[in-house]
PLY file of the C-alpha trace (Angstrom):
ply
format ascii 1.0
element vertex 135
property float x
property float y
property float z
element edge 134
property int vertex1
property int vertex2
end_header
10.75 -22.67 17.73
10.01 -18.98 17.30
7.18 -17.45 19.25
4.40 -16.27 16.98
2.52 -12.99 17.02
-0.38 -11.53 15.07
0.53 -9.58 11.91
-1.89 -7.53 9.84
-0.98 -6.00 6.45
-3.65 -3.67 5.13
-3.76 -1.52 2.01
-6.54 0.87 0.99
-7.90 -1.78 -1.38
-7.90 -4.80 0.95
-6.36 -6.73 3.79
-3.43 -8.63 2.27
-2.44 -10.71 5.27
-3.76 -11.52 8.73
-1.69 -14.30 10.22
0.39 -15.50 13.16
4.02 -15.02 12.09
7.51 -15.43 13.55
9.10 -12.17 12.36
8.49 -9.16 10.10
11.17 -6.92 8.61
9.81 -3.47 7.79
11.29 -0.71 5.57
10.95 2.13 8.10
11.56 5.71 7.03
14.42 5.92 9.56
15.81 2.52 8.57
14.78 -1.08 8.26
13.64 -2.76 11.49
12.59 -6.21 12.59
9.66 -7.11 14.80
9.33 -10.24 16.92
6.75 -11.24 19.55
6.78 -8.99 22.64
8.22 -6.02 20.75
8.15 -2.74 22.66
5.37 -0.38 21.55
6.66 1.50 18.53
5.26 3.46 15.59
7.05 4.32 12.36
6.35 5.68 8.94
7.38 3.49 6.02
9.50 4.23 2.99
9.00 2.39 -0.30
10.68 -0.97 -0.08
10.32 -4.67 0.60
8.46 -5.89 3.67
9.49 -9.47 4.57
7.35 -11.83 6.66
8.92 -14.97 8.13
6.39 -17.70 8.83
6.51 -20.39 11.53
8.01 -22.94 9.11
10.83 -20.53 8.15
9.41 -19.70 4.72
9.11 -16.04 3.73
6.50 -13.84 2.11
7.62 -10.56 0.55
5.59 -7.48 -0.30
6.48 -4.20 -1.97
5.10 -1.33 0.13
4.99 2.23 -1.17
4.80 3.96 2.20
2.41 4.01 5.12
2.62 3.33 8.87
3.66 0.48 11.14
2.33 0.04 14.67
4.18 -2.54 16.76
3.02 -3.77 20.16
3.93 -6.71 22.40
0.94 -8.63 21.02
1.33 -7.88 17.32
2.17 -5.64 14.39
-0.15 -3.76 12.07
1.09 -2.21 8.84
-1.19 0.25 7.08
0.38 0.57 3.65
-0.39 3.30 1.12
0.08 0.57 -1.46
1.13 -3.05 -0.98
1.75 -5.66 -3.66
2.95 -9.24 -3.16
6.52 -9.27 -4.51
5.62 -12.07 -6.93
2.89 -9.84 -8.43
5.16 -6.80 -8.77
6.02 -5.94 -12.34
8.80 -3.87 -13.83
6.11 -1.76 -15.51
4.56 -0.84 -12.13
7.92 0.34 -10.83
8.73 2.16 -14.09
5.45 4.10 -13.78
6.14 5.08 -10.14
9.73 6.11 -10.94
8.58 8.19 -13.91
5.89 9.89 -11.79
8.40 10.75 -9.02
10.93 12.07 -11.54
8.22 14.16 -13.21
7.28 15.75 -9.89
10.95 16.42 -9.09
11.46 18.05 -12.48
8.34 20.22 -12.41
8.20 21.54 -8.85
9.74 24.76 -7.59
9.44 23.61 -3.97
12.85 22.36 -2.77
11.38 20.04 -0.13
8.96 18.40 -2.59
11.78 18.08 -5.13
14.05 16.42 -2.54
11.34 13.98 -1.42
10.47 13.07 -5.03
14.14 12.48 -5.88
14.56 10.30 -2.77
11.45 8.31 -3.73
12.72 7.76 -7.28
16.09 6.65 -5.88
14.52 4.16 -3.44
12.24 2.79 -6.15
15.26 2.21 -8.38
16.80 0.12 -5.57
13.61 -1.96 -5.40
13.68 -2.23 -9.19
17.24 -3.60 -8.98
16.11 -6.10 -6.36
13.24 -7.21 -8.59
15.57 -7.69 -11.57
18.01 -9.70 -9.44
15.25 -11.99 -8.12
0 1
1 2
2 3
3 4
4 5
5 6
6 7
7 8
8 9
9 10
10 11
11 12
12 13
13 14
14 15
15 16
16 17
17 18
18 19
19 20
20 21
21 22
22 23
23 24
24 25
25 26
26 27
27 28
28 29
29 30
30 31
31 32
32 33
33 34
34 35
35 36
36 37
37 38
38 39
39 40
40 41
41 42
42 43
43 44
44 45
45 46
46 47
47 48
48 49
49 50
50 51
51 52
52 53
53 54
54 55
55 56
56 57
57 58
58 59
59 60
60 61
61 62
62 63
63 64
64 65
65 66
66 67
67 68
68 69
69 70
70 71
71 72
72 73
73 74
74 75
75 76
76 77
77 78
78 79
79 80
80 81
81 82
82 83
83 84
84 85
85 86
86 87
87 88
88 89
89 90
90 91
91 92
92 93
93 94
94 95
95 96
96 97
97 98
98 99
99 100
100 101
101 102
102 103
103 104
104 105
105 106
106 107
107 108
108 109
109 110
110 111
111 112
112 113
113 114
114 115
115 116
116 117
117 118
118 119
119 120
120 121
121 122
122 123
123 124
124 125
125 126
126 127
127 128
128 129
129 130
130 131
131 132
132 133
133 134
């Protein structure tokens, strides 16, 4: 049996989850990472992607997160998401809007760094869009 730890998922609108869980897989900006109980203290920014929560019974909850921060500690994990939507509530239209907005920024800016970040965001969102269509 997996050891449980406290997980909090918070968006600006509301707290989406506050529960004892077995494992969380987070889309970190430097790569995806997993968190279990007694994880070393660690902070990371998030990239848009799918956050997966494994519950005590082995079932999974999935959320689309559009960025934010994760703070892991031996006693728990807190994710402060810029936006978080349960994967089952995610619509193709929501992703289409975010992709279009990122592509618009990339096409209109003269700042190379902003253009690069917007193009990377659009690319990552298209991966999530592909995952949604495959589900």
